[in-house]
PDB file of N, CA, C and O in Angstrom:
ATOM      1  N   MET A   1       0.811  -1.190  -0.012  1.00  0.00           N
ATOM      2  CA  MET A   1      -0.004  -0.046  -0.068  1.00  0.00           C
ATOM      3  C   MET A   1       0.902   1.215  -0.041  1.00  0.00           C
ATOM      4  O   MET A   1       1.866   1.260   0.724  1.00  0.00           O
ATOM      5  N   ASN A   2       0.616   2.165  -0.815  1.00  0.00           N
ATOM      6  CA  ASN A   2       1.363   3.385  -1.006  1.00  0.00           C
ATOM      7  C   ASN A   2       0.433   4.565  -0.749  1.00  0.00           C
ATOM      8  O   ASN A   2      -0.699   4.591  -1.233  1.00  0.00           O
ATOM      9  N   ILE A   3       0.911   5.524   0.003  1.00  0.00           N
ATOM     10  CA  ILE A   3       0.108   6.669   0.326  1.00  0.00           C
ATOM     11  C   ILE A   3      -0.285   7.524  -0.954  1.00  0.00           C
ATOM     12  O   ILE A   3      -1.232   8.310  -0.920  1.00  0.00           O
ATOM     13  N   TYR A   4       0.448   7.339  -2.014  1.00  0.00           N
ATOM     14  CA  TYR A   4       0.181   8.155  -3.180  1.00  0.00           C
ATOM     15  C   TYR A   4      -0.697   7.420  -4.207  1.00  0.00           C
ATOM     16  O   TYR A   4      -1.076   7.996  -5.226  1.00  0.00           O
ATOM     17  N   ARG A   5      -1.023   6.119  -3.928  1.00  0.00           N
ATOM     18  CA  ARG A   5      -1.837   5.395  -4.844  1.00  0.00           C
ATOM     19  C   ARG A   5      -2.934   4.733  -4.073  1.00  0.00           C
ATOM     20  O   ARG A   5      -2.796   4.430  -2.888  1.00  0.00           O
ATOM     21  N   TRP A   6      -4.061   4.506  -4.781  1.00  0.00           N
ATOM     22  CA  TRP A   6      -5.203   3.845  -4.160  1.00  0.00           C
ATOM     23  C   TRP A   6      -5.578   2.709  -5.110  1.00  0.00           C
ATOM     24  O   TRP A   6      -5.467   2.884  -6.323  1.00  0.00           O
ATOM     25  N   GLY A   7      -5.987   1.634  -4.645  1.00  0.00           N
ATOM     26  CA  GLY A   7      -6.444   0.465  -5.436  1.00  0.00           C
ATOM     27  C   GLY A   7      -7.530  -0.161  -4.701  1.00  0.00           C
ATOM     28  O   GLY A   7      -7.646  -0.031  -3.483  1.00  0.00           O
ATOM     29  N   LYS A   8      -8.363  -0.869  -5.452  1.00  0.00           N
ATOM     30  CA  LYS A   8      -9.597  -1.533  -4.841  1.00  0.00           C
ATOM     31  C   LYS A   8      -9.192  -2.602  -3.851  1.00  0.00           C
ATOM     32  O   LYS A   8      -9.972  -2.970  -2.972  1.00  0.00           O
ATOM     33  N   ASP A   9      -7.997  -3.095  -3.987  1.00  0.00           N
ATOM     34  CA  ASP A   9      -7.514  -4.093  -2.957  1.00  0.00           C
ATOM     35  C   ASP A   9      -7.095  -3.475  -1.628  1.00  0.00           C
ATOM     36  O   ASP A   9      -6.861  -4.194  -0.656  1.00  0.00           O
ATOM     37  N   CYS A  10      -7.000  -2.166  -1.580  1.00  0.00           N
ATOM     38  CA  CYS A  10      -6.651  -1.477  -0.349  1.00  0.00           C
ATOM     39  C   CYS A  10      -7.901  -0.954   0.331  1.00  0.00           C
ATOM     40  O   CYS A  10      -7.803  -0.327   1.386  1.00  0.00           O
ATOM     41  N   ASP A  11      -8.990  -1.174  -0.198  1.00  0.00           N
ATOM     42  CA  ASP A  11     -10.259  -0.770   0.438  1.00  0.00           C
ATOM     43  C   ASP A  11     -10.480  -1.457   1.748  1.00  0.00           C
ATOM     44  O   ASP A  11     -10.186  -2.646   1.871  1.00  0.00           O
ATOM     45  N   THR A  12     -10.988  -0.758   2.736  1.00  0.00           N
ATOM     46  CA  THR A  12     -11.073  -1.329   4.087  1.00  0.00           C
ATOM     47  C   THR A  12     -11.926  -2.588   4.079  1.00  0.00           C
ATOM     48  O   THR A  12     -11.574  -3.526   4.794  1.00  0.00           O
ATOM     49  N   THR A  13     -12.953  -2.679   3.374  1.00  0.00           N
ATOM     50  CA  THR A  13     -13.910  -3.821   3.393  1.00  0.00           C
ATOM     51  C   THR A  13     -13.145  -5.053   2.877  1.00  0.00           C
ATOM     52  O   THR A  13     -13.326  -6.144   3.419  1.00  0.00           O
ATOM     53  N   VAL A  14     -12.259  -4.903   1.803  1.00  0.00           N
ATOM     54  CA  VAL A  14     -11.548  -5.948   1.305  1.00  0.00           C
ATOM     55  C   VAL A  14     -10.498  -6.483   2.312  1.00  0.00           C
ATOM     56  O   VAL A  14     -10.308  -7.685   2.500  1.00  0.00           O
ATOM     57  N   LEU A  15      -9.815  -5.456   2.961  1.00  0.00           N
ATOM     58  CA  LEU A  15      -8.787  -5.832   3.915  1.00  0.00           C
ATOM     59  C   LEU A  15      -9.440  -6.550   5.161  1.00  0.00           C
ATOM     60  O   LEU A  15      -8.865  -7.505   5.685  1.00  0.00           O
ATOM     61  N   LEU A  16     -10.571  -6.106   5.597  1.00  0.00           N
ATOM     62  CA  LEU A  16     -11.169  -6.767   6.707  1.00  0.00           C
ATOM     63  C   LEU A  16     -11.579  -8.163   6.458  1.00  0.00           C
ATOM     64  O   LEU A  16     -11.505  -8.994   7.363  1.00  0.00           O
ATOM     65  N   GLU A  17     -12.017  -8.474   5.248  1.00  0.00           N
ATOM     66  CA  GLU A  17     -12.231  -9.816   4.908  1.00  0.00           C
ATOM     67  C   GLU A  17     -11.001 -10.652   4.785  1.00  0.00           C
ATOM     68  O   GLU A  17     -11.037 -11.847   5.077  1.00  0.00           O
ATOM     69  N   GLU A  18      -9.937 -10.080   4.372  1.00  0.00           N
ATOM     70  CA  GLU A  18      -8.642 -10.871   4.350  1.00  0.00           C
ATOM     71  C   GLU A  18      -8.144 -11.095   5.756  1.00  0.00           C
ATOM     72  O   GLU A  18      -7.650 -12.174   6.084  1.00  0.00           O
ATOM     73  N   PHE A  19      -8.276 -10.036   6.623  1.00  0.00           N
ATOM     74  CA  PHE A  19      -7.835 -10.270   8.013  1.00  0.00           C
ATOM     75  C   PHE A  19      -8.689 -11.447   8.638  1.00  0.00           C
ATOM     76  O   PHE A  19      -8.136 -12.320   9.307  1.00  0.00           O
ATOM     77  N   GLU A  20      -9.935 -11.448   8.421  1.00  0.00           N
ATOM     78  CA  GLU A  20     -10.823 -12.480   8.887  1.00  0.00           C
ATOM     79  C   GLU A  20     -10.333 -13.836   8.313  1.00  0.00           C
ATOM     80  O   GLU A  20     -10.250 -14.795   9.080  1.00  0.00           O
ATOM     81  N   GLN A  21     -10.036 -13.954   7.135  1.00  0.00           N
ATOM     82  CA  GLN A  21      -9.557 -15.276   6.503  1.00  0.00           C
ATOM     83  C   GLN A  21      -8.292 -15.755   7.248  1.00  0.00           C
ATOM     84  O   GLN A  21      -8.143 -16.930   7.582  1.00  0.00           O
ATOM     85  N   VAL A  22      -7.413 -14.807   7.486  1.00  0.00           N
ATOM     86  CA  VAL A  22      -6.122 -15.056   8.181  1.00  0.00           C
ATOM     87  C   VAL A  22      -6.388 -15.684   9.549  1.00  0.00           C
ATOM     88  O   VAL A  22      -5.876 -16.747   9.900  1.00  0.00           O
ATOM     89  N   LEU A  23      -7.211 -14.967  10.290  1.00  0.00           N
ATOM     90  CA  LEU A  23      -7.600 -15.466  11.693  1.00  0.00           C
ATOM     91  C   LEU A  23      -8.293 -16.753  11.653  1.00  0.00           C
ATOM     92  O   LEU A  23      -8.057 -17.589  12.525  1.00  0.00           O
ATOM     93  N   GLU A  24      -9.197 -17.000  10.639  1.00  0.00           N
ATOM     94  CA  GLU A  24      -9.843 -18.292  10.533  1.00  0.00           C
ATOM     95  C   GLU A  24      -8.892 -19.400  10.220  1.00  0.00           C
ATOM     96  O   GLU A  24      -8.991 -20.488  10.786  1.00  0.00           O
ATOM     97  N   ALA A  25      -7.965 -19.142   9.322  1.00  0.00           N
ATOM     98  CA  ALA A  25      -6.991 -20.164   8.947  1.00  0.00           C
ATOM     99  C   ALA A  25      -6.128 -20.508  10.120  1.00  0.00           C
ATOM    100  O   ALA A  25      -5.844 -21.686  10.335  1.00  0.00           O
ATOM    101  N   TYR A  26      -5.694 -19.542  10.891  1.00  0.00           N
ATOM    102  CA  TYR A  26      -4.924 -19.738  12.047  1.00  0.00           C
ATOM    103  C   TYR A  26      -5.599 -20.612  13.112  1.00  0.00           C
ATOM    104  O   TYR A  26      -5.037 -21.595  13.594  1.00  0.00           O
ATOM    105  N   TYR A  27      -6.849 -20.202  13.463  1.00  0.00           N
ATOM    106  CA  TYR A  27      -7.557 -20.981  14.426  1.00  0.00           C
ATOM    107  C   TYR A  27      -7.993 -22.339  13.992  1.00  0.00           C
ATOM    108  O   TYR A  27      -8.216 -23.211  14.832  1.00  0.00           O
ATOM    109  N   ASP A  28      -8.126 -22.557  12.689  1.00  0.00           N
ATOM    110  CA  ASP A  28      -8.443 -23.781  12.153  1.00  0.00           C
ATOM    111  C   ASP A  28      -7.190 -24.803  12.410  1.00  0.00           C
ATOM    112  O   ASP A  28      -7.318 -25.942  12.861  1.00  0.00           O
ATOM    113  N   LEU A  29      -6.088 -24.249  12.078  1.00  0.00           N
ATOM    114  CA  LEU A  29      -4.850 -25.021  12.296  1.00  0.00           C
ATOM    115  C   LEU A  29      -4.609 -25.314  13.802  1.00  0.00           C
ATOM    116  O   LEU A  29      -4.250 -26.425  14.193  1.00  0.00           O
ATOM    117  N   PHE A  30      -4.818 -24.303  14.592  1.00  0.00           N
ATOM    118  CA  PHE A  30      -4.690 -24.438  16.041  1.00  0.00           C
ATOM    119  C   PHE A  30      -5.566 -25.455  16.647  1.00  0.00           C
ATOM    120  O   PHE A  30      -5.157 -26.224  17.517  1.00  0.00           O
ATOM    121  N   ASP A  31      -6.822 -25.463  16.173  1.00  0.00           N
ATOM    122  CA  ASP A  31      -7.756 -26.383  16.660  1.00  0.00           C
ATOM    123  C   ASP A  31      -7.581 -27.811  16.259  1.00  0.00           C
ATOM    124  O   ASP A  31      -7.939 -28.731  16.995  1.00  0.00           O
ATOM    125  N   GLN A  32      -6.991 -28.006  15.010  1.00  0.00           N
ATOM    126  CA  GLN A  32      -6.657 -29.318  14.505  1.00  0.00           C
ATOM    127  C   GLN A  32      -5.633 -29.948  15.329  1.00  0.00           C
ATOM    128  O   GLN A  32      -5.528 -31.174  15.344  1.00  0.00           O
ATOM    129  N   CYS A  33      -4.864 -29.184  16.021  1.00  0.00           N
ATOM    130  CA  CYS A  33      -3.784 -29.723  16.877  1.00  0.00           C
ATOM    131  C   CYS A  33      -4.193 -29.775  18.456  1.00  0.00           C
ATOM    132  O   CYS A  33      -3.351 -29.732  19.353  1.00  0.00           O
ATOM    133  N   ALA A  34      -5.516 -29.867  18.662  1.00  0.00           N
ATOM    134  CA  ALA A  34      -5.997 -29.872  20.040  1.00  0.00           C
ATOM    135  C   ALA A  34      -5.359 -30.979  20.860  1.00  0.00           C
ATOM    136  O   ALA A  34      -5.102 -30.808  22.051  1.00  0.00           O
ATOM    137  N   GLU A  35      -5.105 -32.116  20.219  1.00  0.00           N
ATOM    138  CA  GLU A  35      -4.597 -33.236  21.020  1.00  0.00           C
ATOM    139  C   GLU A  35      -3.031 -33.228  21.137  1.00  0.00           C
ATOM    140  O   GLU A  35      -2.401 -34.125  21.697  1.00  0.00           O
ATOM    141  N   TYR A  36      -2.502 -32.190  20.585  1.00  0.00           N
ATOM    142  CA  TYR A  36      -1.078 -32.051  20.663  1.00  0.00           C
ATOM    143  C   TYR A  36      -0.617 -30.707  21.101  1.00  0.00           C
ATOM    144  O   TYR A  36      -0.318 -29.831  20.290  1.00  0.00           O
ATOM    145  N   PRO A  37      -0.557 -30.541  22.478  1.00  0.00           N
ATOM    146  CA  PRO A  37      -0.256 -29.213  23.042  1.00  0.00           C
ATOM    147  C   PRO A  37       1.075 -28.655  22.717  1.00  0.00           C
ATOM    148  O   PRO A  37       1.232 -27.437  22.638  1.00  0.00           O
ATOM    149  N   ASP A  38       2.079 -29.531  22.518  1.00  0.00           N
ATOM    150  CA  ASP A  38       3.373 -29.063  22.017  1.00  0.00           C
ATOM    151  C   ASP A  38       3.231 -28.336  20.697  1.00  0.00           C
ATOM    152  O   ASP A  38       3.787 -27.253  20.518  1.00  0.00           O
ATOM    153  N   TRP A  39       2.477 -28.933  19.755  1.00  0.00           N
ATOM    154  CA  TRP A  39       2.244 -28.278  18.487  1.00  0.00           C
ATOM    155  C   TRP A  39       1.403 -27.000  18.660  1.00  0.00           C
ATOM    156  O   TRP A  39       1.630 -26.061  17.897  1.00  0.00           O
ATOM    157  N   GLN A  40       0.510 -26.899  19.543  1.00  0.00           N
ATOM    158  CA  GLN A  40      -0.263 -25.682  19.675  1.00  0.00           C
ATOM    159  C   GLN A  40       0.679 -24.576  20.285  1.00  0.00           C
ATOM    160  O   GLN A  40       0.538 -23.399  19.953  1.00  0.00           O
ATOM    161  N   ARG A  41       1.560 -24.941  21.107  1.00  0.00           N
ATOM    162  CA  ARG A  41       2.480 -24.004  21.664  1.00  0.00           C
ATOM    163  C   ARG A  41       3.350 -23.377  20.543  1.00  0.00           C
ATOM    164  O   ARG A  41       3.529 -22.162  20.451  1.00  0.00           O
ATOM    165  N   LYS A  42       3.900 -24.336  19.661  1.00  0.00           N
ATOM    166  CA  LYS A  42       4.765 -23.892  18.568  1.00  0.00           C
ATOM    167  C   LYS A  42       3.962 -23.054  17.614  1.00  0.00           C
ATOM    168  O   LYS A  42       4.455 -22.017  17.170  1.00  0.00           O
ATOM    169  N   ILE A  43       2.736 -23.447  17.266  1.00  0.00           N
ATOM    170  CA  ILE A  43       1.930 -22.601  16.379  1.00  0.00           C
ATOM    171  C   ILE A  43       1.674 -21.212  16.918  1.00  0.00           C
ATOM    172  O   ILE A  43       1.745 -20.221  16.192  1.00  0.00           O
ATOM    173  N   ARG A  44       1.378 -21.159  18.192  1.00  0.00           N
ATOM    174  CA  ARG A  44       1.086 -19.849  18.858  1.00  0.00           C
ATOM    175  C   ARG A  44       2.411 -19.060  18.900  1.00  0.00           C
ATOM    176  O   ARG A  44       2.385 -17.841  18.729  1.00  0.00           O
ATOM    177  N   LYS A  45       3.472 -19.658  19.104  1.00  0.00           N
ATOM    178  CA  LYS A  45       4.780 -18.940  19.145  1.00  0.00           C
ATOM    179  C   LYS A  45       5.228 -18.459  17.774  1.00  0.00           C
ATOM    180  O   LYS A  45       5.622 -17.310  17.575  1.00  0.00           O
ATOM    181  N   GLU A  46       5.147 -19.391  16.851  1.00  0.00           N
ATOM    182  CA  GLU A  46       5.661 -19.026  15.457  1.00  0.00           C
ATOM    183  C   GLU A  46       4.613 -18.163  14.599  1.00  0.00           C
ATOM    184  O   GLU A  46       5.016 -17.297  13.823  1.00  0.00           O
ATOM    185  N   MET A  47       3.348 -18.420  14.763  1.00  0.00           N
ATOM    186  CA  MET A  47       2.353 -17.679  13.944  1.00  0.00           C
ATOM    187  C   MET A  47       1.628 -16.588  14.702  1.00  0.00           C
ATOM    188  O   MET A  47       1.060 -15.670  14.110  1.00  0.00           O
ATOM    189  N   GLY A  48       1.654 -16.699  16.020  1.00  0.00           N
ATOM    190  CA  GLY A  48       0.842 -15.787  16.883  1.00  0.00           C
ATOM    191  C   GLY A  48       1.237 -14.339  16.670  1.00  0.00           C
ATOM    192  O   GLY A  48       0.343 -13.494  16.637  1.00  0.00           O
ATOM    193  N   ALA A  49       2.465 -13.997  16.527  1.00  0.00           N
ATOM    194  CA  ALA A  49       2.876 -12.734  16.333  1.00  0.00           C
ATOM    195  C   ALA A  49       2.411 -12.158  14.985  1.00  0.00           C
ATOM    196  O   ALA A  49       2.037 -10.986  14.933  1.00  0.00           O
ATOM    197  N   VAL A  50       2.420 -12.932  13.908  1.00  0.00           N
ATOM    198  CA  VAL A  50       1.935 -12.466  12.610  1.00  0.00           C
ATOM    199  C   VAL A  50       0.434 -12.277  12.699  1.00  0.00           C
ATOM    200  O   VAL A  50      -0.091 -11.269  12.229  1.00  0.00           O
ATOM    201  N   VAL A  51      -0.292 -13.272  13.320  1.00  0.00           N
ATOM    202  CA  VAL A  51      -1.752 -13.110  13.434  1.00  0.00           C
ATOM    203  C   VAL A  51      -2.136 -11.901  14.293  1.00  0.00           C
ATOM    204  O   VAL A  51      -3.087 -11.173  14.008  1.00  0.00           O
ATOM    205  N   SER A  52      -1.398 -11.737  15.291  1.00  0.00           N
ATOM    206  CA  SER A  52      -1.635 -10.559  16.177  1.00  0.00           C
ATOM    207  C   SER A  52      -1.463  -9.294  15.455  1.00  0.00           C
ATOM    208  O   SER A  52      -2.274  -8.375  15.573  1.00  0.00           O
ATOM    209  N   PHE A  53      -0.327  -9.222  14.642  1.00  0.00           N
ATOM    210  CA  PHE A  53      -0.094  -7.962  13.960  1.00  0.00           C
ATOM    211  C   PHE A  53      -1.177  -7.708  12.922  1.00  0.00           C
ATOM    212  O   PHE A  53      -1.545  -6.544  12.762  1.00  0.00           O
ATOM    213  N   VAL A  54      -1.730  -8.695  12.190  1.00  0.00           N
ATOM    214  CA  VAL A  54      -2.807  -8.562  11.292  1.00  0.00           C
ATOM    215  C   VAL A  54      -4.006  -8.073  11.979  1.00  0.00           C
ATOM    216  O   VAL A  54      -4.675  -7.149  11.516  1.00  0.00           O
ATOM    217  N   ALA A  55      -4.305  -8.704  13.127  1.00  0.00           N
ATOM    218  CA  ALA A  55      -5.589  -8.355  13.897  1.00  0.00           C
ATOM    219  C   ALA A  55      -5.502  -6.910  14.434  1.00  0.00           C
ATOM    220  O   ALA A  55      -6.495  -6.184  14.483  1.00  0.00           O
ATOM    221  N   LYS A  56      -4.313  -6.534  14.821  1.00  0.00           N
ATOM    222  CA  LYS A  56      -4.159  -5.178  15.377  1.00  0.00           C
ATOM    223  C   LYS A  56      -4.356  -4.068  14.280  1.00  0.00           C
ATOM    224  O   LYS A  56      -4.564  -2.902  14.617  1.00  0.00           O
ATOM    225  N   GLN A  57      -4.292  -4.419  13.070  1.00  0.00           N
ATOM    226  CA  GLN A  57      -4.335  -3.433  11.953  1.00  0.00           C
ATOM    227  C   GLN A  57      -5.909  -2.989  11.830  1.00  0.00           C
ATOM    228  O   GLN A  57      -6.181  -1.996  11.156  1.00  0.00           O
ATOM    229  N   VAL A  58      -6.828  -3.649  12.412  1.00  0.00           N
ATOM    230  CA  VAL A  58      -8.191  -3.173  12.324  1.00  0.00           C
ATOM    231  C   VAL A  58      -8.275  -1.944  13.226  1.00  0.00           C
ATOM    232  O   VAL A  58      -7.944  -1.982  14.411  1.00  0.00           O
ATOM    233  N   GLU A  59      -8.715  -0.894  12.634  1.00  0.00           N
ATOM    234  CA  GLU A  59      -8.838   0.413  13.377  1.00  0.00           C
ATOM    235  C   GLU A  59      -9.788   0.228  14.467  1.00  0.00           C
ATOM    236  O   GLU A  59     -10.648  -0.652  14.476  1.00  0.00           O
ATOM    237  N   GLU A  60      -9.602   1.077  15.372  1.00  0.00           N
ATOM    238  CA  GLU A  60     -10.577   1.103  16.623  1.00  0.00           C
ATOM    239  C   GLU A  60     -11.985   1.377  16.132  1.00  0.00           C
ATOM    240  O   GLU A  60     -12.911   0.823  16.725  1.00  0.00           O
ATOM    241  N   SER A  61     -12.218   2.115  15.188  1.00  0.00           N
ATOM    242  CA  SER A  61     -13.541   2.423  14.761  1.00  0.00           C
ATOM    243  C   SER A  61     -14.210   1.284  14.158  1.00  0.00           C
ATOM    244  O   SER A  61     -15.440   1.264  14.111  1.00  0.00           O
ATOM    245  N   GLN A  62     -13.437   0.237  13.647  1.00  0.00           N
ATOM    246  CA  GLN A  62     -13.997  -0.922  13.090  1.00  0.00           C
ATOM    247  C   GLN A  62     -13.896  -2.166  13.950  1.00  0.00           C
ATOM    248  O   GLN A  62     -14.339  -3.244  13.554  1.00  0.00           O
ATOM    249  N   HIS A  63     -13.290  -2.008  15.165  1.00  0.00           N
ATOM    250  CA  HIS A  63     -13.140  -3.142  16.106  1.00  0.00           C
ATOM    251  C   HIS A  63     -14.421  -3.743  16.390  1.00  0.00           C
ATOM    252  O   HIS A  63     -14.552  -4.957  16.230  1.00  0.00           O
ATOM    253  N   TYR A  64     -15.409  -3.010  16.806  1.00  0.00           N
ATOM    254  CA  TYR A  64     -16.708  -3.529  17.236  1.00  0.00           C
ATOM    255  C   TYR A  64     -17.491  -4.151  16.095  1.00  0.00           C
ATOM    256  O   TYR A  64     -18.223  -5.127  16.260  1.00  0.00           O
ATOM    257  N   GLU A  65     -17.298  -3.515  14.877  1.00  0.00           N
ATOM    258  CA  GLU A  65     -17.936  -4.210  13.656  1.00  0.00           C
ATOM    259  C   GLU A  65     -17.272  -5.582  13.459  1.00  0.00           C
ATOM    260  O   GLU A  65     -17.972  -6.529  13.100  1.00  0.00           O
ATOM    261  N   MET A  66     -16.031  -5.729  13.662  1.00  0.00           N
ATOM    262  CA  MET A  66     -15.370  -7.056  13.388  1.00  0.00           C
ATOM    263  C   MET A  66     -15.791  -8.005  14.506  1.00  0.00           C
ATOM    264  O   MET A  66     -15.999  -9.191  14.248  1.00  0.00           O
ATOM    265  N   ILE A  67     -15.918  -7.536  15.691  1.00  0.00           N
ATOM    266  CA  ILE A  67     -16.367  -8.482  16.813  1.00  0.00           C
ATOM    267  C   ILE A  67     -17.749  -9.004  16.606  1.00  0.00           C
ATOM    268  O   ILE A  67     -18.048 -10.169  16.867  1.00  0.00           O
ATOM    269  N   ASN A  68     -18.612  -8.101  16.121  1.00  0.00           N
ATOM    270  CA  ASN A  68     -19.988  -8.555  15.827  1.00  0.00           C
ATOM    271  C   ASN A  68     -20.115  -9.410  14.578  1.00  0.00           C
ATOM    272  O   ASN A  68     -21.022 -10.238  14.491  1.00  0.00           O
ATOM    273  N   LYS A  69     -19.225  -9.226  13.608  1.00  0.00           N
ATOM    274  CA  LYS A  69     -19.328  -9.929  12.366  1.00  0.00           C
ATOM    275  C   LYS A  69     -18.477 -11.181  12.319  1.00  0.00           C
ATOM    276  O   LYS A  69     -18.865 -12.091  11.588  1.00  0.00           O
ATOM    277  N   SER A  70     -17.380 -11.330  13.002  1.00  0.00           N
ATOM    278  CA  SER A  70     -16.476 -12.446  12.794  1.00  0.00           C
ATOM    279  C   SER A  70     -16.197 -13.205  14.075  1.00  0.00           C
ATOM    280  O   SER A  70     -15.650 -12.675  15.042  1.00  0.00           O
ATOM    281  N   ALA A  71     -16.591 -14.453  14.043  1.00  0.00           N
ATOM    282  CA  ALA A  71     -16.288 -15.302  15.225  1.00  0.00           C
ATOM    283  C   ALA A  71     -14.807 -15.478  15.492  1.00  0.00           C
ATOM    284  O   ALA A  71     -14.360 -15.593  16.633  1.00  0.00           O
ATOM    285  N   ALA A  72     -14.031 -15.496  14.351  1.00  0.00           N
ATOM    286  CA  ALA A  72     -12.544 -15.648  14.562  1.00  0.00           C
ATOM    287  C   ALA A  72     -11.957 -14.415  15.189  1.00  0.00           C
ATOM    288  O   ALA A  72     -11.063 -14.538  16.026  1.00  0.00           O
ATOM    289  N   TYR A  73     -12.421 -13.199  14.823  1.00  0.00           N
ATOM    290  CA  TYR A  73     -11.859 -11.989  15.360  1.00  0.00           C
ATOM    291  C   TYR A  73     -12.352 -11.916  16.813  1.00  0.00           C
ATOM    292  O   TYR A  73     -11.582 -11.456  17.656  1.00  0.00           O
ATOM    293  N   ARG A  74     -13.529 -12.318  17.159  1.00  0.00           N
ATOM    294  CA  ARG A  74     -14.096 -12.291  18.499  1.00  0.00           C
ATOM    295  C   ARG A  74     -13.217 -13.169  19.373  1.00  0.00           C
ATOM    296  O   ARG A  74     -12.821 -12.798  20.478  1.00  0.00           O
ATOM    297  N   ARG A  75     -12.910 -14.417  18.805  1.00  0.00           N
ATOM    298  CA  ARG A  75     -12.004 -15.318  19.537  1.00  0.00           C
ATOM    299  C   ARG A  75     -10.607 -14.665  19.856  1.00  0.00           C
ATOM    300  O   ARG A  75     -10.059 -14.700  20.958  1.00  0.00           O
ATOM    301  N   TYR A  76     -10.162 -14.118  18.826  1.00  0.00           N
ATOM    302  CA  TYR A  76      -8.822 -13.411  18.921  1.00  0.00           C
ATOM    303  C   TYR A  76      -8.929 -12.316  19.996  1.00  0.00           C
ATOM    304  O   TYR A  76      -8.029 -12.192  20.827  1.00  0.00           O
ATOM    305  N   ASP A  77      -9.906 -11.600  19.996  1.00  0.00           N
ATOM    306  CA  ASP A  77     -10.123 -10.470  20.936  1.00  0.00           C
ATOM    307  C   ASP A  77     -10.131 -10.991  22.313  1.00  0.00           C
ATOM    308  O   ASP A  77      -9.586 -10.329  23.196  1.00  0.00           O
ATOM    309  N   GLY A  78     -10.702 -12.123  22.580  1.00  0.00           N
ATOM    310  CA  GLY A  78     -10.766 -12.681  23.907  1.00  0.00           C
ATOM    311  C   GLY A  78      -9.477 -13.360  24.314  1.00  0.00           C
ATOM    312  O   GLY A  78      -9.326 -13.670  25.496  1.00  0.00           O
ATOM    313  N   GLU A  79      -8.474 -13.631  23.357  1.00  0.00           N
ATOM    314  CA  GLU A  79      -7.341 -14.385  23.679  1.00  0.00           C
ATOM    315  C   GLU A  79      -6.131 -13.505  23.381  1.00  0.00           C
ATOM    316  O   GLU A  79      -5.020 -13.996  23.583  1.00  0.00           O
ATOM    317  N   LYS A  80      -6.222 -12.327  22.948  1.00  0.00           N
ATOM    318  CA  LYS A  80      -5.089 -11.563  22.540  1.00  0.00           C
ATOM    319  C   LYS A  80      -3.976 -11.372  23.619  1.00  0.00           C
ATOM    320  O   LYS A  80      -2.822 -11.127  23.267  1.00  0.00           O
ATOM    321  N   GLN A  81      -4.297 -11.477  24.834  1.00  0.00           N
ATOM    322  CA  GLN A  81      -3.286 -11.266  25.818  1.00  0.00           C
ATOM    323  C   GLN A  81      -2.272 -12.441  25.791  1.00  0.00           C
ATOM    324  O   GLN A  81      -1.165 -12.324  26.318  1.00  0.00           O
ATOM    325  N   LEU A  82      -2.662 -13.540  25.186  1.00  0.00           N
ATOM    326  CA  LEU A  82      -1.622 -14.708  25.026  1.00  0.00           C
ATOM    327  C   LEU A  82      -0.489 -14.313  24.104  1.00  0.00           C
ATOM    328  O   LEU A  82       0.590 -14.902  24.173  1.00  0.00           O
ATOM    329  N   PHE A  83      -0.712 -13.290  23.207  1.00  0.00           N
ATOM    330  CA  PHE A  83       0.361 -13.012  22.224  1.00  0.00           C
ATOM    331  C   PHE A  83       1.256 -11.920  22.681  1.00  0.00           C
ATOM    332  O   PHE A  83       2.237 -11.630  21.996  1.00  0.00           O
ATOM    333  N   PHE A  84       0.975 -11.247  23.865  1.00  0.00           N
ATOM    334  CA  PHE A  84       1.769 -10.171  24.380  1.00  0.00           C
ATOM    335  C   PHE A  84       2.323 -10.555  25.780  1.00  0.00           C
ATOM    336  O   PHE A  84       1.694 -10.304  26.808  1.00  0.00           O
ATOM    337  N   LYS A  85       3.533 -11.177  25.770  1.00  0.00           N
ATOM    338  CA  LYS A  85       4.077 -11.563  27.043  1.00  0.00           C
ATOM    339  C   LYS A  85       5.338 -10.749  27.341  1.00  0.00           C
ATOM    340  O   LYS A  85       5.957 -10.930  28.389  1.00  0.00           O
TER     341      LYS A  85
END
């Protein structure tokens, strides 16, 4: 994204959908490893920072919209303290 250019892919609604897809993919992988706590810890350690960075990009004005719309974002919002130690 460049401050001097605008493209349809930089539109907030498009980006919010992509953020939601990233969160859903992360939690799907995390949940698949429910029987393997070592893998869950590795996933959280390796991917958690990226997922957290993506989720933090949602502006405060859109935070509640995402919580109401997205189960994955709502889950992240409830667990975000795990990513900041």
